[in-house]
ZAMARGU-4260 file (C-alpha; in steps of 0.2 Angstrom, whole numbers, plus 5000, padded with zeros to 4 digits):
<rodrens>
0) 5024/4955/5022 | 5011/4954/5008 | 5014/4973/5005 | 5033/4972/5006 | 5032/4958/4993
5) 5023/4969/4982 | 5034/4984/4983 | 5048/4972/4979 | 5040/4967/4963 | 5036/4985/4959
10) 5053/4991/4962 | 5063/4975/4956 | 5073/4971/4972 | 5076/4955/4980 | 5065/4953/4996
15) 5070/4934/5000 | 5079/4938/5016 | 5067/4951/5021 | 5050/4943/5020 | 5051/4931/5036
20) 5059/4947/5045 | 5044/4958/5040 | 5033/4944/5046 | 5041/4941/5063 | 5043/4960/5066
25) 5025/4962/5064 | 5020/4947/5075 | 5033/4953/5088 | 5028/4971/5089 | 5009/4967/5088
30) 5009/4955/5101 | 5020/4965/5113 | 5008/4980/5111 | 4994/4969/5115 | 5002/4962/5131
35) 5005/4980/5137 | 4988/4984/5144 | 4982/5002/5140 | 4968/5010/5149 | 4961/5017/5131
40) 4959/4998/5125 | 4944/4995/5136 | 4935/5011/5127 | 4942/5009/5110 | 4943/4990/5107
45) 4935/4982/5121 | 4931/4965/5113 | 4949/4964/5106 | 4956/4968/5124 | 4945/4954/5131
50) 4951/4941/5118 | 4969/4946/5121 | 4967/4945/5140 | 4962/4927/5137 | 4976/4923/5125
55) 4990/4932/5135 | 5001/4916/5137 | 5000/4912/5118 | 5004/4930/5114 | 5019/4930/5126
60) 5025/4915/5117 | 5023/4922/5099 | 5032/4937/5103 | 5046/4928/5111 | 5049/4917/5096
65) 5046/4931/5084 | 5059/4942/5093 | 5072/4927/5091 | 5068/4925/5073 | 5071/4943/5070
70) 5090/4940/5076 | 5091/4921/5071 | 5086/4924/5052 | 5100/4937/5047 | 5113/4928/5058
75) 5109/4911/5049 | 5112/4919/5033 | 5128/4928/5040 | 5121/4944/5035 | 5128/4955/5049
80) 5123/4971/5042 | 5105/4966/5042 | 5107/4958/5059 | 5111/4975/5067 | 5098/4984/5057
85) 5085/4972/5063 | 5091/4974/5081 | 5091/4992/5081 | 5075/4993/5073 | 5067/4980/5084
90) 5072/4991/5099 | 5064/5006/5092 | 5048/4997/5088 | 5047/4990/5105 | 5049/5008/5113
95) 5032/5012/5104 | 5024/5001/5117 | 5036/4998/5131 | 5045/5013/5139 | 5063/5006/5135
100) 5070/5025/5134 | 5059/5030/5148 | 5044/5034/5138 | 5033/5027/5124 | 5032/5034/5107
105) 5013/5031/5107 | 5012/5044/5122 | 5020/5059/5112 | 5007/5068/5104 | 5004/5066/5085
110) 5020/5054/5085 | 5009/5039/5089 | 5000/5041/5072 | 5015/5045/5062 | 5027/5033/5070
115) 5020/5016/5064 | 5019/5022/5045 | 5037/5029/5047 | 5046/5014/5055 | 5036/5002/5043
120) 5042/5012/5028 | 5059/5011/5034 | 5059/4993/5037 | 5053/4990/5018 | 5065/5002/5011
125) 5081/5003/5021 | 5088/4986/5019 | 5087/4986/5000 | 5093/5004/4999 | 5108/4999/5010
130) 5112/4981/5004 | 5106/4981/4987 | 5111/4999/4982 | 5093/5003/4977 | 5093/5021/4972
135) 5084/5031/4985 | 5082/5046/4973 | 5074/5036/4959 | 5062/5027/4972 | 5058/5042/4982
140) 5040/5043/4974 | 5038/5025/4979 | 5044/5028/4997 | 5032/5043/4998 | 5017/5032/4991
145) 5020/5018/5003 | 5021/5030/5018 | 5005/5039/5013 | 4996/5022/5012 | 5002/5016/5028
150) 4997/5033/5036 | 4980/5032/5028 | 4978/5016/5037 | 4984/5022/5054 | 4973/5037/5054
155) 4958/5027/5051 | 4962/5016/5066 | 4966/5031/5076 | 4950/5039/5071 | 4941/5023/5078
160) 4951/5025/5094 | 4947/5044/5095 | 4936/5042/5111 | 4947/5032/5122 | 4962/5041/5116
165) 4954/5058/5121 | 4949/5051/5137 | 4965/5044/5142 | 4976/5059/5137 | 4984/5052/5120
170) 4985/5065/5108 | 4984/5056/5091 | 4982/5066/5075 | 4963/5063/5074 | 4962/5069/5092
175) 4971/5084/5088 | 4961/5088/5072 | 4944/5082/5077 | 4933/5070/5067 | 4928/5082/5052
180) 4945/5089/5049 | 4952/5071/5049 | 4940/5066/5036 | 4946/5081/5025 | 4964/5075/5029
185) 4960/5057/5024 | 4952/5064/5007 | 4967/5075/5003 | 4979/5060/5007 | 4968/5049/4995
190) 4971/5061/4982 | 4990/5062/4986 | 4991/5043/4985 | 4982/5042/4969 | 4994/5056/4961
195) 5010/5046/4968 | 5003/5030/4960 | 5002/5039/4943 | 5019/5046/4946 | 5027/5029/4948
200) 5017/5022/4933 | 5006/5011/4943 | 4987/5007/4943 | 4979/5018/4955 | 4965/5006/4957
205) 4968/5004/4976 | 4961/5022/4979 | 4944/5015/4975 | 4945/5002/4990 | 4951/5016/5001
210) 4937/5028/4995 | 4924/5015/4999 | 4931/5013/5016 | 4928/5032/5019 | 4911/5030/5014
215) 4908/5015/5025 | 4915/5023/5040 | 4902/5037/5040 | 4892/5024/5051 | 4899/5016/5066
220) 4907/4999/5063 | 4912/4985/5073 | 4929/4979/5078 | 4928/4965/5065 | 4926/4978/5051
225) 4943/4986/5056 | 4952/4970/5058 | 4947/4963/5041 | 4943/4978/5030 | 4954/4992/5037
230) 4969/4981/5040 | 4965/4973/5023 | 4972/4990/5015 | 4989/4980/5015 | 4983/4966/5004
235) 4976/4978/4991 | 4993/4983/4982 | 4996/4963/4980 | 4978/4961/4973 | 4980/4975/4961
240) 4997/4969/4955 | 4991/4952/4953 | 4976/4957/4942 | 4987/4969/4932 | 4999/4954/4928
245) 4985/4943/4924 | 4977/4955/4912 | 4994/4959/4903 | 4994/4949/4886
</rodrens>
């Protein structure tokens, strides 16, 4: 939600109806994914898997309430276009963890890594492009930047999970490339993120945070590091934007 709000400020579109949808969508999809037990979780994130098992009832309730909010919010505002966008997008997202179509997106080689940043970028940009006539051609560099930032985050998480994914046959991008090539890909992606930020006329200060993560991850880190610092990437654009506004005379 913080990431989307920052995009709305930078690109000057109204995100009032979208903010609660972004929050509800994140809560729903994340909790559904935690409810679906994968063998790789016991290897990749044993502490989180153990805690999720203890909070299974709460996770089920949060997922159900969030799913209701995804449909109730646009219905309340009589925004039926957004209603069907949210419904269709929600079903596609759920198929990442639950085999609604007879398969799960996370089981398709490499797609597991590419799917989350792609669907999130679509959630951020599709509604304002369709409803507010935000010119897709003019904001294409911003779309590319957002996708690359989200992909950077996802690759780091999949790099953490490489042992369990490899053991259970899940072919993520890091499993396919290997550790060293994945680090090289992250460095290249970081350069692209910085270049796109400059192209958009934005302060590329966030790449310092991402670069620091790459240095820190050269040593094994616990699950808490990923939960706070790696997922914290989504709050960095908001922090940079806030500081830039405060510094403008």
